[in-house]
C-alpha positions as CSV (number, residue, x, y, z in Angstrom):
1,X,1.6,7.3,-1.7
2,X,-2.0,8.4,-2.2
3,X,-3.2,11.8,-1.1
4,X,-1.9,13.0,2.2
5,X,-3.7,15.4,4.5
6,X,-0.9,17.8,5.1
7,X,-3.2,19.9,7.2
8,X,-3.7,17.2,9.8
9,X,-3.4,18.4,13.4
10,X,-0.8,15.7,14.3
11,X,1.4,16.5,11.3
12,X,1.6,20.2,12.1
13,X,5.1,21.5,11.9
14,X,6.2,18.4,10.0
15,X,5.4,19.5,6.4
16,X,8.3,20.3,4.0
17,X,8.0,23.6,2.2
18,X,9.8,24.4,-1.0
19,X,11.2,27.8,-0.1
20,X,12.5,28.4,-3.6
21,X,8.9,28.5,-5.0
22,X,6.4,31.3,-4.6
23,X,3.0,29.9,-3.9
24,X,0.1,30.6,-6.3
25,X,1.9,32.7,-8.9
26,X,1.6,30.0,-11.6
27,X,5.3,30.1,-12.3
28,X,8.2,27.6,-11.9
29,X,10.3,29.9,-9.7
30,X,13.0,27.3,-9.0
31,X,13.1,26.0,-12.6
32,X,12.7,22.4,-11.5
33,X,10.0,21.7,-14.0
34,X,7.1,21.8,-11.5
35,X,4.9,24.8,-11.1
36,X,3.9,25.8,-7.6
37,X,5.2,22.6,-6.0
38,X,5.1,24.1,-2.5
39,X,4.8,20.9,-0.4
40,X,5.4,18.3,-3.0
41,X,3.8,17.1,-6.3
42,X,0.7,15.3,-7.4
43,X,1.5,13.1,-10.4
44,X,-2.2,11.8,-10.5
45,X,-3.7,15.2,-11.4
46,X,-7.0,16.6,-10.2
47,X,-7.6,19.0,-7.3
48,X,-9.0,17.5,-4.2
49,X,-10.4,14.5,-5.9
50,X,-9.9,10.7,-5.9
51,X,-8.2,9.1,-8.8
52,X,-9.5,5.5,-9.3
53,X,-7.5,3.3,-11.7
54,X,-7.4,-0.1,-13.4
55,X,-5.0,-2.7,-12.2
56,X,-1.9,-3.3,-14.3
57,X,-3.2,-6.8,-15.3
58,X,-6.3,-5.1,-16.8
59,X,-4.3,-2.6,-18.8
60,X,-1.9,-5.2,-20.2
61,X,-4.7,-7.6,-21.1
62,X,-6.5,-4.8,-22.9
63,X,-3.4,-3.6,-24.8
64,X,-2.2,-7.0,-25.8
65,X,-5.6,-8.2,-26.7
66,X,-5.7,-6.1,-29.9
67,X,-2.9,-8.2,-31.3
68,X,-3.4,-11.7,-29.7
69,X,-7.0,-12.2,-28.9
70,X,-8.7,-14.9,-31.0
71,X,-5.4,-16.1,-32.3
72,X,-3.4,-19.3,-31.8
73,X,0.4,-19.7,-31.5
74,X,0.5,-20.9,-35.2
75,X,-0.5,-17.4,-36.3
76,X,2.8,-15.9,-35.1
77,X,6.4,-16.3,-36.2
78,X,9.0,-17.6,-33.6
79,X,9.9,-14.1,-32.5
80,X,6.3,-13.3,-31.6
81,X,5.4,-16.5,-29.8
82,X,6.8,-15.4,-26.4
83,X,4.5,-12.4,-26.6
84,X,1.5,-14.7,-27.4
85,X,2.2,-17.0,-24.5
86,X,2.7,-14.1,-22.1
87,X,-0.7,-12.8,-23.2
88,X,-2.3,-16.2,-22.5
89,X,-0.8,-16.1,-19.0
90,X,-2.1,-12.5,-18.4
91,X,-5.5,-13.5,-19.8
92,X,-5.9,-16.4,-17.5
93,X,-4.9,-14.3,-14.5
94,X,-7.3,-11.5,-15.5
95,X,-10.3,-13.8,-16.1
96,X,-9.7,-15.5,-12.7
97,X,-9.6,-12.2,-10.9
98,X,-12.6,-10.6,-12.5
99,X,-14.6,-13.8,-12.0
100,X,-13.8,-13.9,-8.3
101,X,-14.4,-10.2,-7.8
102,X,-17.7,-10.4,-9.5
103,X,-18.8,-13.4,-7.4
104,X,-17.8,-11.7,-4.2
105,X,-19.5,-8.4,-5.2
106,X,-22.8,-10.2,-6.0
107,X,-22.5,-12.3,-2.8
108,X,-22.1,-9.2,-0.6
109,X,-25.0,-7.5,-2.2
110,X,-27.2,-10.5,-1.7
111,X,-26.2,-10.7,1.9
112,X,-27.0,-7.0,2.4
113,X,-30.5,-7.5,0.9
114,X,-31.0,-10.6,3.1
115,X,-29.9,-8.7,6.2
116,X,-32.0,-5.6,5.5
117,X,-35.1,-7.6,4.8
118,X,-34.6,-9.9,7.7
119,X,-34.0,-7.0,10.1
120,X,-37.2,-5.3,8.8
121,X,-39.4,-8.3,9.2
122,X,-37.9,-9.2,12.7
123,X,-38.4,-5.6,13.9
124,X,-42.0,-5.7,12.9
125,X,-42.6,-9.1,14.6
126,X,-40.9,-8.0,17.8
127,X,-42.4,-4.5,17.7
128,X,-39.0,-2.8,18.2
129,X,-35.9,-2.0,16.1
130,X,-33.3,-2.9,18.7
131,X,-33.4,-6.5,19.9
132,X,-31.2,-9.2,21.4
133,X,-30.7,-12.9,20.9
134,X,-33.1,-13.5,23.9
135,X,-35.7,-11.5,22.0
136,X,-35.2,-13.6,18.9
137,X,-35.7,-16.8,20.9
138,X,-39.2,-15.6,21.9
139,X,-40.2,-16.1,18.2
140,X,-41.4,-19.4,16.7
141,X,-38.6,-21.2,14.9
142,X,-40.2,-20.5,11.5
143,X,-40.0,-16.8,12.3
144,X,-36.3,-16.7,13.3
145,X,-34.0,-15.4,10.7
146,X,-30.9,-17.8,10.7
147,X,-28.5,-14.9,9.7
148,X,-29.7,-12.7,12.5
149,X,-29.5,-15.6,15.0
150,X,-25.9,-16.3,13.9
151,X,-24.9,-12.6,14.2
152,X,-26.4,-12.0,17.7
153,X,-25.3,-15.4,19.1
154,X,-21.7,-14.5,18.2
155,X,-22.0,-11.2,20.1
156,X,-22.3,-9.0,17.0
157,X,-24.9,-6.4,16.1
158,X,-26.9,-5.8,12.9
159,X,-25.3,-2.4,12.6
160,X,-21.8,-3.8,12.7
161,X,-22.5,-6.5,10.1
162,X,-24.3,-4.0,8.0
163,X,-21.1,-1.8,8.0
164,X,-19.0,-4.8,7.1
165,X,-21.2,-5.7,4.2
166,X,-21.1,-2.1,3.0
167,X,-17.3,-2.3,3.1
168,X,-17.3,-5.5,1.1
169,X,-19.7,-4.1,-1.5
170,X,-17.4,-1.0,-1.8
171,X,-14.2,-3.1,-1.9
172,X,-15.4,-5.6,-4.6
173,X,-17.5,-3.0,-6.4
174,X,-14.4,-0.9,-7.1
175,X,-12.7,-4.0,-8.5
176,X,-15.6,-4.9,-10.8
177,X,-16.4,-1.3,-11.8
178,X,-13.0,0.2,-12.0
179,X,-9.9,-2.0,-11.5
180,X,-11.0,-4.9,-13.8
181,X,-13.2,-2.7,-16.1
182,X,-11.6,-2.8,-19.5
183,X,-13.4,0.4,-20.6
184,X,-12.4,2.5,-17.6
185,X,-9.9,5.3,-18.2
186,X,-8.6,7.0,-15.1
187,X,-5.8,8.9,-16.8
188,X,-7.9,11.8,-18.1
189,X,-6.9,14.1,-15.2
190,X,-3.3,14.3,-16.3
191,X,-3.4,14.6,-20.1
192,X,-0.1,12.9,-20.6
193,X,0.9,9.6,-22.3
194,X,1.5,7.2,-19.4
195,X,3.7,5.1,-21.6
196,X,6.0,7.9,-22.6
197,X,8.5,8.8,-19.9
198,X,9.5,11.9,-21.7
199,X,5.9,13.3,-21.9
200,X,6.3,15.9,-19.0
201,X,5.4,17.9,-17.2
202,X,2.0,16.8,-15.9
203,X,0.1,16.9,-12.6
204,X,0.0,19.7,-10.1
205,X,0.9,20.8,-6.6
206,X,-2.3,19.7,-4.9
207,X,-0.9,16.7,-3.0
208,X,-3.8,16.2,-0.5
209,X,-6.0,14.3,-3.0
210,X,-9.5,13.4,-1.9
211,X,-10.1,14.0,1.8
212,X,-13.3,12.0,1.5
213,X,-12.0,8.9,-0.2
214,X,-8.3,8.6,0.6
215,X,-6.7,7.9,3.9
216,X,-3.8,5.6,3.1
217,X,-1.1,8.2,2.6
218,X,-2.1,10.1,5.7
219,X,-2.1,7.0,7.8
220,X,1.4,6.0,6.6
221,X,2.8,9.5,7.2
222,X,1.6,9.6,10.8
223,X,3.2,6.3,11.6
224,X,6.6,7.6,10.5
225,X,6.4,11.1,11.8
226,X,3.3,12.3,13.6
227,X,4.2,14.9,16.2
228,X,5.4,13.4,19.5
229,X,4.1,14.4,22.9
230,X,1.8,17.2,21.7
231,X,-1.2,15.7,23.5
232,X,-2.9,14.8,20.2
233,X,-3.6,11.5,18.5
234,X,-0.5,9.4,18.6
235,X,3.3,9.5,18.5
236,X,5.1,8.9,15.2
237,X,8.5,7.2,15.2
238,X,10.8,10.0,14.1
239,X,10.8,13.5,15.6
240,X,13.4,15.5,13.5
241,X,11.9,15.0,10.1
242,X,9.9,16.8,7.4
243,X,7.3,15.2,5.1
244,X,7.7,15.8,1.4
245,X,4.4,14.6,-0.1
246,X,4.4,12.9,-3.5
247,X,1.1,11.6,-4.7
248,X,1.6,8.8,-7.2
249,X,-0.6,5.9,-6.0
250,X,-4.2,5.7,-7.1
251,X,-7.0,3.4,-6.0
252,X,-5.8,0.7,-8.3
253,X,-2.3,0.1,-9.7
254,X,0.2,2.9,-10.0
255,X,1.8,3.6,-13.4
256,X,5.5,2.9,-13.6
257,X,6.0,6.4,-15.1
258,X,4.5,8.1,-12.1
259,X,6.6,6.0,-9.6
260,X,9.8,6.6,-11.5
261,X,9.3,10.3,-11.7
262,X,8.0,10.5,-8.1
263,X,11.2,8.9,-6.8
264,X,13.3,11.3,-8.9
265,X,11.3,14.3,-7.7
266,X,11.7,13.3,-4.0
267,X,15.4,12.7,-4.5
268,X,16.0,16.0,-6.3
269,X,14.2,17.9,-3.6
270,X,16.3,16.6,-0.7
271,X,14.6,13.5,0.6
272,X,17.0,11.2,2.4
273,X,14.4,8.4,3.1
274,X,11.5,7.5,0.7
275,X,8.7,5.4,2.0
276,X,7.0,3.2,-0.7
277,X,3.9,1.6,0.7
278,X,2.6,0.2,-2.6
279,X,3.2,-2.6,-5.1
280,X,1.8,-4.7,-7.9
281,X,2.2,-7.9,-9.7
282,X,2.9,-6.6,-13.2
283,X,5.3,-3.8,-14.3
284,X,5.4,-3.2,-18.1
285,X,8.0,-0.4,-17.8
286,X,9.9,-1.7,-14.8
287,X,13.2,-0.4,-16.3
288,X,12.1,3.2,-15.7
289,X,11.6,2.4,-12.0
290,X,14.9,0.5,-11.8
291,X,16.7,3.5,-13.3
292,X,15.1,5.8,-10.7
293,X,16.2,3.4,-7.9
294,X,19.8,3.5,-9.2
295,X,19.5,7.3,-9.4
296,X,18.4,7.4,-5.8
297,X,21.3,5.2,-4.8
298,X,23.7,7.6,-6.6
299,X,22.3,10.4,-4.4
300,X,22.5,8.4,-1.2
301,X,18.8,8.0,-0.7
302,X,17.3,5.0,1.2
303,X,14.1,3.5,-0.2
304,X,11.8,1.6,2.2
305,X,9.3,-0.7,0.4
306,X,6.3,-2.6,1.7
307,X,6.5,-6.3,0.8
308,X,2.8,-6.6,-0.1
309,X,-0.3,-8.2,1.3
310,X,-1.0,-11.2,-0.9
311,X,0.5,-13.8,1.5
312,X,2.9,-14.9,-1.3
313,X,6.5,-15.9,-1.5
314,X,7.9,-13.0,-3.6
315,X,11.0,-15.1,-4.2
316,X,8.7,-16.9,-6.7
317,X,5.9,-14.4,-7.4
318,X,6.5,-11.1,-9.2
319,X,6.2,-8.1,-6.9
320,X,7.1,-4.5,-8.1
321,X,8.9,-2.3,-7.6
322,X,11.9,-4.4,-6.8
323,X,15.6,-3.9,-6.5
324,X,16.2,-7.4,-7.7
325,X,14.6,-7.8,-11.2
326,X,15.8,-11.4,-11.4
327,X,14.7,-12.0,-7.8
328,X,18.3,-12.9,-6.9
329,X,20.8,-10.1,-7.6
330,X,20.1,-6.6,-6.3
331,X,20.9,-3.8,-8.6
332,X,21.7,-1.4,-5.7
333,X,22.1,-1.5,-1.9
334,X,19.6,1.3,-1.0
335,X,16.3,-0.6,-0.9
336,X,14.9,-2.4,2.2
337,X,11.7,-4.5,1.8
338,X,9.5,-5.0,4.8
339,X,7.0,-7.7,5.9
340,X,4.4,-7.3,8.5
341,X,4.3,-8.9,12.0
342,X,1.6,-8.9,14.7
343,X,1.8,-8.3,18.5
344,X,1.9,-12.0,19.1
345,X,5.3,-13.5,20.0
346,X,4.4,-17.0,19.2
347,X,3.4,-19.0,16.1
348,X,1.1,-16.1,15.1
349,X,3.9,-13.7,14.9
350,X,3.6,-13.1,11.1
351,X,0.6,-11.3,9.8
352,X,-1.6,-13.7,7.8
353,X,-1.6,-11.3,4.8
354,X,2.1,-10.5,4.6
355,X,4.3,-11.5,1.7
356,X,7.6,-13.1,2.5
357,X,10.8,-14.3,0.9
358,X,14.1,-15.6,2.0
359,X,15.8,-13.5,-0.7
360,X,13.5,-10.5,-1.3
361,X,12.0,-9.6,2.1
362,X,14.7,-8.0,4.4
363,X,13.0,-7.4,7.7
364,X,9.7,-7.6,9.5
365,X,8.0,-4.8,11.5
366,X,4.7,-4.1,13.2
367,X,1.8,-4.1,10.7
368,X,-1.3,-5.3,12.4
369,X,-3.9,-2.8,13.8
370,X,-1.6,0.1,13.7
371,X,-3.2,3.3,15.1
372,X,-2.4,6.4,13.1
373,X,-3.6,9.6,11.5
374,X,-6.4,9.7,8.8
375,X,-7.8,12.8,7.1
376,X,-9.9,15.5,8.9
377,X,-7.9,15.3,12.2
378,X,-9.1,11.8,12.9
379,X,-7.3,8.5,13.7
380,X,-7.9,4.8,13.0
381,X,-6.2,1.4,13.3
382,X,-5.3,-0.2,9.9
383,X,-3.2,-3.2,9.0
384,X,-0.9,-4.0,6.1
385,X,2.7,-4.1,5.1
386,X,2.0,-0.5,4.2
387,X,1.9,0.1,7.9
388,X,5.1,-1.9,8.6
389,X,7.2,0.0,6.0
390,X,6.8,3.5,7.7
391,X,7.8,2.0,11.0
392,X,11.1,1.2,9.4
393,X,11.3,4.5,7.5
394,X,10.7,6.3,10.8
395,X,13.7,4.5,12.4
396,X,15.8,5.2,9.3
397,X,15.0,8.9,9.6
398,X,15.9,8.9,13.3
399,X,19.3,7.3,12.4
400,X,20.0,9.6,9.5
401,X,19.1,12.6,11.6
402,X,21.4,11.8,14.5
403,X,24.2,10.2,12.4
404,X,24.1,12.0,9.0
405,X,27.6,10.7,8.1
406,X,26.1,7.2,7.6
407,X,25.2,6.3,4.0
408,X,21.9,4.9,2.8
409,X,23.6,1.5,2.4
410,X,25.0,1.6,5.9
411,X,21.6,2.6,7.4
412,X,20.0,-0.3,5.5
413,X,22.5,-2.8,6.9
414,X,22.1,-1.3,10.4
415,X,18.3,-1.8,10.3
416,X,18.7,-5.4,9.1
417,X,21.5,-6.5,11.4
418,X,20.3,-4.8,14.6
419,X,16.8,-6.4,14.4
420,X,15.7,-8.9,17.1
421,X,16.6,-12.4,15.9
422,X,13.5,-14.6,16.2
423,X,14.0,-18.4,16.8
424,X,10.4,-19.5,16.4
425,X,8.3,-21.7,14.2
426,X,5.5,-19.5,12.8
427,X,2.4,-20.0,10.6
428,X,3.2,-19.6,7.0
429,X,1.1,-16.8,5.5
430,X,-1.4,-18.5,3.2
431,X,-0.1,-21.9,4.3
432,X,-3.3,-23.0,6.1
433,X,-1.6,-23.4,9.4
434,X,1.7,-24.9,8.2
435,X,4.6,-24.0,10.5
436,X,8.0,-22.9,9.2
437,X,11.0,-21.3,10.9
438,X,10.6,-17.5,11.0
439,X,14.2,-17.3,9.6
440,X,12.9,-18.8,6.3
441,X,10.6,-15.8,5.7
442,X,13.2,-13.1,5.2
443,X,16.9,-12.4,4.6
444,X,17.6,-11.6,8.2
445,X,15.1,-13.6,10.2
446,X,14.7,-10.5,12.3
447,X,12.2,-7.9,13.4
448,X,12.7,-4.2,13.7
449,X,14.4,-3.0,16.9
450,X,14.8,0.8,17.1
451,X,16.9,0.8,20.3
452,X,19.4,-1.7,18.9
453,X,19.5,0.2,15.5
454,X,20.5,3.4,17.3
455,X,23.1,1.6,19.4
456,X,24.6,0.0,16.3
457,X,24.7,3.3,14.4
458,X,26.4,5.0,17.4
459,X,28.9,2.3,17.7
460,X,29.7,2.4,13.9
461,X,30.1,6.2,14.0
462,X,31.9,6.6,17.3
């Protein structure tokens, strides 16, 4: 994941420690290739800092452009034409994304200016900085700011909308200035060649990352395993579990090299369940990750992957990492992919953002407004398939703790087959209100059920 605040009050006592390593001596005491990896490893480099990155589509567009930009298909021999046409596809996708991000960025900035200026003028006219819709209605129509009228009429406040606009500016600004910026280079902190899987070691043991800018990994960790019944924050799913923190996901798209090595690192250091709340649409070195998935399977490790938040059918749209490179045949039986559900047991059951797929999403779990840990001993509700995956990872940990004789494959099948079967027509994510059977959105047509999973595990063992 991203950085994880392993010093959080609600993760106390849950942090894995490498007892074969001596902290701070600058030596690789256990000879595993990682110096001072006391609580895990940071493949992104840096110490206590954020690591923004481009998206993979940007990196591919830039790399391939040196060969294909400004050319036509007639400029290439038959063996090169596939590459040219693939570049055209990437170029179209990139240009669409950067255009939309730029338009939204400018729109949010303009709205911010409009709100700020309108608030200032209105405050001066009313003679006070805090005002209500009734106060606005005392002004002449010509003096009423339509934006402010709309905000206050809907029960909102200027401060709330201002915060929302700041969030939009930050969100789209990072896309324009970093993720889709062809000149940005976020790899300077590691010093390695991201496209050479043998260029190791790199990174360091500082797994927390930026306390100020990153909360994703901490939030995900708390969902799976925050301390239960300690009177603080919230209760994670699993009790008898340790957190091995592996930082490999930047603010942008992760590199395949980092993901592959991160999986191997976690496996080699004893992880039995690996949560992977990340994903992307392009994967130029997907074979490295596939090899790591196969390696994890050989060591009996379960991988739990978030399906993604693009409201897409990933039976048709590319989504990485994946255990089915051709979208049909799985290369192993140790990966379970999770969609996000809401609290509504009706047509709104599926989160509007969640990816889905009859072949490539296995199960749904809670992923809307999930309350969990964030850095600096704080808590927040966040949504995403990133939140649904650790719900499942937590239940997987619970099963593996109480029934260690069960294999990763068996645990995967238990989670899938024990879920609550849902016989409902639900709104298709991204389908503009179209209703479809819930059973069409995943392999199982089920939602996570911890109680049934433990019962099934017990029945299988005993």
